[in-house]
C-alpha positions in Angstrom: 26.6 11.1 -106.1 29.5 12.6 -104.0 32.1 14.7 -105.7 34.5 11.8 -105.2 32.5 9.8 -107.7 31.8 6.0 -107.5 34.2 4.1 -105.4 35.3 0.5 -106.4 36.4 -1.6 -103.5 37.8 -5.1 -103.8 37.7 -7.9 -101.2 34.5 -6.7 -99.4 33.2 -10.0 -98.1 34.7 -9.4 -94.6 37.3 -7.6 -92.6 38.8 -4.3 -93.9 37.0 -4.3 -97.3 33.6 -4.8 -95.6 34.3 -2.1 -92.9 35.5 0.3 -95.6 32.5 -0.2 -97.8 30.1 0.2 -94.9 31.8 3.3 -93.6 31.8 5.0 -97.1 28.1 4.1 -97.7 27.1 5.6 -94.4 29.1 8.8 -95.3 27.0 9.1 -98.4 29.4 7.9 -101.1 28.4 5.7 -104.1 30.1 2.4 -103.4 30.7 -0.6 -105.6 31.5 -3.3 -103.1 32.9 -6.4 -104.7 34.0 -9.9 -103.9 34.4 -13.2 -105.6 30.9 -14.2 -104.4 28.1 -11.6 -104.3 26.3 -13.8 -101.8 28.8 -12.7 -99.2 27.8 -9.0 -99.7 24.2 -9.1 -98.6 24.7 -6.8 -95.6 26.4 -4.2 -97.7 23.7 -4.4 -100.3 21.1 -3.7 -97.6 23.2 -0.8 -96.3 23.1 0.8 -99.8 26.2 -0.4 -101.6 26.0 -1.6 -105.2 27.4 -5.2 -105.0 29.1 -7.0 -107.8 31.1 -10.2 -108.2 34.7 -9.5 -109.0 37.7 -11.8 -109.1 40.9 -9.8 -109.0 42.6 -12.5 -111.0 40.0 -12.6 -113.8 40.2 -10.1 -116.6 36.6 -10.4 -117.8 35.4 -10.0 -114.2 37.3 -6.8 -113.7 36.5 -5.3 -117.0 32.8 -6.0 -116.5 32.6 -4.1 -113.2 34.7 -1.1 -114.5 32.6 -0.8 -117.7 29.4 -1.0 -115.7 30.6 1.9 -113.4 31.5 4.0 -116.5 28.2 3.3 -118.1 26.2 4.2 -115.0 28.3 7.1 -113.7 30.6 8.3 -116.5 33.8 7.4 -114.7 35.4 5.4 -111.9 35.9 7.9 -109.1 38.2 5.8 -107.0 39.7 2.4 -106.6 40.5 0.8 -103.3 42.7 -2.3 -103.9 42.0 -4.2 -100.8 41.7 -7.8 -102.0 44.7 -9.9 -100.9 45.9 -12.5 -98.5 49.1 -13.8 -96.9 50.6 -17.1 -98.0 53.2 -18.0 -95.3 55.9 -20.7 -95.1 59.6 -21.1 -95.5 61.0 -19.8 -98.8 62.3 -23.3 -99.6 59.0 -25.0 -98.7 56.3 -22.9 -100.4 55.3 -24.4 -103.8 55.9 -22.4 -106.9 52.1 -22.4 -107.7 51.4 -20.8 -104.3 54.1 -18.1 -104.9 52.5 -17.3 -108.2 49.0 -17.2 -106.8 50.1 -14.8 -104.1 51.4 -12.3 -106.7 48.5 -12.8 -109.0 46.1 -11.5 -106.3 48.2 -9.1 -104.3 50.1 -7.5 -107.2 49.1 -8.3 -110.7 45.4 -8.2 -110.1 45.6 -4.8 -108.3 47.8 -3.4 -111.1 45.5 -4.5 -113.8 42.5 -3.0 -112.1 44.3 0.3 -111.9 45.1 0.1 -115.6 41.4 -0.5 -116.4 40.2 2.4 -114.2 42.8 5.1 -115.0 41.6 6.1 -118.5 38.2 7.4 -117.1 40.0 9.1 -114.2 42.4 10.9 -116.6 39.5 12.0 -118.8 37.7 13.4 -115.8 40.8 15.1 -114.5 40.4 13.6 -111.1 40.5 10.3 -109.2 41.8 8.5 -106.2 43.7 5.2 -105.9 44.2 3.6 -102.5 46.4 0.5 -102.4 46.3 -1.7 -99.2 49.8 -2.7 -98.4 50.9 -3.6 -94.8 53.5 -2.7 -92.3 54.9 -5.8 -94.0 55.6 -3.7 -97.1 58.1 -1.8 -95.1 59.7 -4.6 -93.0 60.0 -8.3 -93.2 59.3 -11.2 -90.8 60.5 -14.8 -91.2 58.3 -17.3 -93.0 56.4 -14.5 -94.7 58.9 -14.0 -97.5 56.4 -14.3 -100.4 53.7 -12.2 -98.7 56.2 -9.5 -97.8 57.7 -9.5 -101.3 54.2 -9.0 -102.7 53.6 -6.0 -100.4 57.0 -4.5 -101.1 56.0 -4.7 -104.8 52.7 -2.9 -104.1 54.7 -0.1 -102.3 57.0 0.3 -105.3 54.2 0.2 -107.8 52.3 2.8 -105.8 55.3 5.1 -105.5 55.9 5.1 -109.2 52.2 5.5 -110.0 51.9 8.5 -107.7 54.3 10.6 -109.8 52.9 9.3 -113.1 49.3 10.2 -112.5 49.6 13.4 -110.5 49.5 15.7 -113.6 46.1 14.2 -114.4 44.6 15.1 -111.1 44.8 11.5 -109.8 46.1 11.0 -106.2 47.6 7.7 -105.0 47.9 6.6 -101.3 49.2 3.5 -99.6 47.6 2.2 -96.4 49.9 0.1 -94.2 47.9 -1.7 -91.5 49.6 -3.5 -88.6 47.9 -6.4 -87.0 44.2 -6.1 -87.6 41.6 -8.4 -86.0 40.3 -10.1 -89.2 40.6 -13.6 -90.6 44.0 -12.7 -92.0 46.0 -14.0 -89.1 44.2 -17.3 -89.1 44.6 -17.7 -92.8 48.3 -16.9 -92.6 48.8 -19.6 -89.9 46.8 -22.1 -91.9 48.9 -21.5 -95.1 52.1 -21.7 -93.1 51.0 -25.1 -91.8 49.9 -26.3 -95.2 53.2 -25.2 -96.8 55.3 -27.0 -94.3 55.7 -30.6 -95.5 56.2 -33.5 -93.1 59.8 -33.8 -92.2 60.6 -30.2 -93.2 63.9 -28.8 -91.9 61.9 -25.8 -90.9 59.1 -27.5 -89.0 60.3 -26.6 -85.4 60.9 -23.0 -86.3 57.6 -22.7 -88.2 55.8 -23.8 -85.1 57.5 -21.1 -83.0 56.6 -18.4 -85.5 53.0 -19.6 -85.8 52.6 -19.6 -82.0 54.1 -16.1 -81.8 51.7 -14.9 -84.5 48.8 -16.2 -82.5 49.9 -14.4 -79.4 50.4 -11.2 -81.3 46.9 -11.3 -82.8 45.5 -12.0 -79.4 47.2 -8.9 -77.8 44.9 -6.0 -77.7 47.8 -3.5 -77.3 49.2 -4.6 -80.7 46.0 -4.9 -82.7 43.1 -2.8 -84.0 39.8 -3.4 -85.6 39.1 -3.2 -89.3 37.3 0.2 -88.9 40.6 1.8 -88.0 41.9 0.9 -91.4 38.6 2.0 -93.0 39.0 5.4 -91.4 42.4 5.8 -92.9 41.1 4.8 -96.4 38.3 7.3 -96.1 40.8 10.1 -95.3 42.9 9.0 -98.3 39.8 9.2 -100.5 38.4 12.5 -99.3 41.2 14.7 -98.0 42.2 17.7 -100.2 45.8 16.7 -99.6 45.9 13.0 -98.9 49.0 11.5 -97.4 51.2 9.2 -99.5 51.2 6.7 -96.7 48.9 5.9 -93.8 50.3 3.6 -91.1 47.5 2.0 -88.9 48.1 1.0 -85.3 50.7 2.4 -82.9 52.5 -0.9 -82.8 53.0 -0.8 -86.6 54.3 2.8 -86.4 56.7 1.7 -83.7 58.1 -1.2 -85.6 58.5 0.7 -88.8 60.3 3.5 -86.9 62.6 1.0 -85.3 63.3 -0.8 -88.6 64.3 2.5 -90.2 66.5 3.6 -87.3 68.6 0.6 -86.4 71.3 -1.3 -88.3 70.5 -4.6 -90.0 72.0 -6.9 -87.3 70.2 -5.0 -84.6 66.9 -5.4 -86.4 67.6 -9.1 -86.8 67.9 -9.3 -83.0 64.6 -7.5 -82.6 62.9 -9.9 -85.0 64.5 -12.9 -83.3 63.2 -11.8 -79.9 59.7 -11.2 -81.3 59.4 -14.7 -82.6 61.7 -16.6 -80.1 64.0 -17.8 -82.8 
């Protein structure tokens, strides 16, 4: 087992989680790769990861995996909170149930997993927590209000946690990907369509935003593959002095810089031009 200790990663069935688990296994780390369905983790099992079913919204599921890691290894070495998704649509249109489900997965589930893992980290005097946020945790685009709100919450939670656990040897980092070529963009577009009822006052604008998202995810200059994020996660887990934030893709760094530098109305004009609205 590496000095890092066993690494628990959520949302490993595809995309960033899968790439991160594979990268860490190949680097010699002990990896618990998890997803809601273990059958989606066959490739990672073959590569050498320990695979487990874990539903980030289910207490029993999370406790079971954490307790198994402590039984087998004495502690949880690191947690990578990757599981999450984007539920898009107009603030007025998105059903309350969908809003709550978004926060249950992206915020509350991640927070509860941290609570379960921290006691063994504190006892060991070391540990790493890496929370997957997004460039959308630092800026906001139209028709993504609830997704962005969940990622802003992850940023705030992580910033508070970083100070709280530092005295115990636990380090906390946030990874903020830009547009990554996974199923995320397709899922976001699908949820936007599903959340827009027939006759919605926002239907025409939603269509424009959905088309703009499609063009952006198809632009190689604006996107990167999931391994670019996996590389940032690995650095956050293994560096002697990990960064508090890792922004992935040049386009994301550019947008975050612009958002921080320009007044609110100027930023609104940038966003309007990006989405043609």
